[in-house]
N, C-alpha and C positions, 0 to 999 in steps of 0.2 A: 675156163670162165664159164661157159656155156654150164658144162656140166653140175659147176656148184647153183647157176642159178636153176635147175628143172627141180635141183634136190631140193632146194630150199624152196620153190612154187608146189610140189609138193608138201613140202611140211606144212605149207598154209591151206592147203585144201584138206587136212584133216580134218579140222572142226566142222567144216561145212562139209563132210560125207557123215559124219560119226549123229550130224541131225537129223541127218535123215527119216528115223527109225520115228522121230518126236512131229514130223511135218504134216499143216495141216490137210484134211480131205474134203476133196468138191463137194458139194451137196445139191439135189433137185431144189431152187427155190421155189415156194408156194405159189402158185396163180393170185392176183388179187382181185380176183370175180369167178365164178363159178364157172366152168365147161362150158353150161349153156347159158350166158349170160352174153354174149356177140351175136346170138343167133338175131336176123334172119342170116346175116351174115355171113359167118361163121359157125358153123352149124357145131353142137357140143361133141361130136364122134371126131371130130377133127379135130377141136380142141382137147378131148381126152387122149387119143392117139398121140398127136405131136407135143404132146407135155410129159405126159406118165410113159411112152416108148420112145420116142425121138431122142429128145430131149435126157432122160434119162439115161439112154442108150451112150450119150455123147459125156456124161458126168461118169458112168460106169467108167466106159474105157481111156479117160482121161486120168481119172484116180489108178488105174493099172497102169498105162504106160509113165504115168508118171513113180509111181515106185521101180518098174524094170530101169529106168532112168537112174534116181538114185542107187540103186544098187551097181548098174554098171559105173557110178562116179568112185560109188566106195572103195569100188578091185582096188585093190594093192598088194604091188607085187615084191615091191621093199626093195632092196638097193639095185643100181640098174648102171649098164654101160653105155656109152656114148660113141658110134660111130664118126667119121669126118663130116662134117654140117656144111655147107656153103654161108658164105660170111652174110647173103642178106637174109638168111632164114634164122641165122643167129639172130641178127639186128631185130629182126621179128618178136623170138620167142624173147627176149634180155626185158622185151618193154613189157611182157605181161607177167612176169613171174609173181608180181606181189597181191591178183587179184585172190578175193579169199573163197571166191569159187569160178569155175569154168564157164566164159563166156561164149557166145558163137563166135566169136571173131581170134580170140585162143582155140577154141576146138579146132578151127580152118587151117591155124599155121599150125599145129600137133599133126593132124591129119596131115599137111606136105612133107613135114618133119618125117612121118611114120618111113620113107624106106631107108631115113639116115641112125636110124634110131635100133637101138635091139630093145625087142618083146618085152625084156623085163622093165625097161623105162617106159614104156605105155603102160602097164600093169600098174609103174608106181603114182600115174595120173589116173587112172583107172580104165576102164574098158574105151577108148575114144570110138574104136568101131561101132560098137553097140547105141553109144550115146545119140551121133550122128544119124546112126540107121535110123534112133527113135524119135528124129526131128517130125517129118511128114506127119505121124500120128498125134502129136501133138501139138504140133498144129492146125491137124484137121479138127479132132475132138477139144482142144482146149477153144478154139476158134467156134466152134457148135455151141458150145458152153458158153461164153461171152455174149454171142450172136443172141441165142433164145433169151437168155435173164434181161437185154435189152427191147428184144420184140414183145417176150407181154408187160413189159412196162408202158411200152408205145402205142399199146390198145388199150380201150376202155369199152362197158358198155355206156359211159353218155360222154362218149367221143363223135367225130366227125366235125362238121364246120369251118372255121377257118381260127387260124391262133391270132391272140391279141399282142398289142403292145411291140415289146422291145423285138420282138421276135417276128413278128407279121411287120415289121418296118427292114428289119433285116433282109426277108423274103422278097419285098419290092424292090429294095436298093439292088442286091444283085441279081436278082432272076427277072423285076419288069415288074412282076403282080404273082400275085399267089396263084392264080391261075394259069401262068404261066410256068409257074415252078412244079406244080402240078400236072402238068400233061409233062411235063419234061421228067419229073420224075417216073412218072408213069410210062413212058416211053421206054426208058433207060434200065426199068426193071422186066418190061414186056421184054427187053431185047436181049437179055441176058440167056446166054446158049447155054443149053444145059438147067444145074441148076448155079443157084447160088442167092444172091440177096442187091435190092436196089437202096441205096443211101443217100440220107441228107449228113452232110458233115461240116465241120466246123477249121478250117483252115486257120490256124493260129499264128503260122509266120506273116501272111495276108490280110488277118483280121474279115473274112469274108467264108460266107457260104457256099460248098460244093457239094454238089451231086456226082455220085460216081457207084461204079457196081463192082462186085466183088464173083469170083467164081468160088463154085462149092461153101466151103464155109471159111474161107481165107475172113481172118478179123480185120473189120475196116481200118483201123491205126496201127495195128500190128504192120499192114503191107500199104496204108499209102501214108501216113504221118496224120490222117484228118480224123481231127475226134467226133466219134459215133453220134449223132442227136434223134435220128427218126432210119428206123431202118426195118424193112419190105423182104421177107421173106416168100422167096419165088422155086423152093422146093416142090416139084408136084404132092410131096405129102401133108405142104400147108394147106392145098389147097382141092386135091383130085376129086375125092370122096364128093365132094361139091358140084364142083366147075368142072369135072371132068381135066380135059386138054385146052380148054379155053381159058389160057391165062389174064386175058386182057377182061374177061368179064369179073375175077376176083378183084385184079386191081381195081377195077371202076369201085366193088362193094366195100374192099378194105378202108378206100378216105372217110367211110361211113363210124370208122368206131376208131379213127387214129385220134389219142391222145394228147393232145395242143399243149393241157399244162404238162405232162411228163416232158416236153419235145422242150418248151421253153425253161425249165428247172435245167434242164440239159447244158441249154444253150446258156444260161447266166452262169452256171458254175465252171465251164470251161472257160470263159474269159478272164475267172477271176487270177 
């Protein structure tokens, strides 16, 4: 029974794998302003390197990693043989064969199953070892692309000041005042160890705003469930050429270019 189920899964996965050649490629988004537009708060050299080099690298690496992932997914070894499989594992894998693409949970089950399955079976559903090995690169480069795409729109040469309307009221409700919110997000961002991001996000389940920190390029929604509204990049490449190692000075300056209209639009959209 298990053999029939997995065989059926392999056949259903084939269309998804065959579509790899026509998949969408990610591209570097244009900035909505010139590189020097945020001066004196963030200089043109930082913006040019940050956007055209760092963000571009995340995009290029993401495309390359996805290409390798689709190649691993498309590998097909034909028919397979089963060894003895524990009943509990059988239950797990029998639940997922109807998927048209391999989910992370499905991959986990297949990884657990690998000692009981012949190499031919694993080839039939793709190169699972390679798919699992590529997950960190997908998370890092995909997160870098997502985070920076939000970050550029969160900034504006006409930014600064305070938000208005519904967003301001939500900030007062959840943090006490705009000043308290500003101090808390600043403290969280300054306190990120090494590289990472400070975030204002929206908790859909609780219907309130929350502040969070993410390490490296971990995407906020993918790692915490919070919908990203405002992100502050505290990787050194975002400020070192101008502020050296004094991250608090960079955090003090960036509030002068926060695009509250963009943050408010994100807040309105995530509540729908």
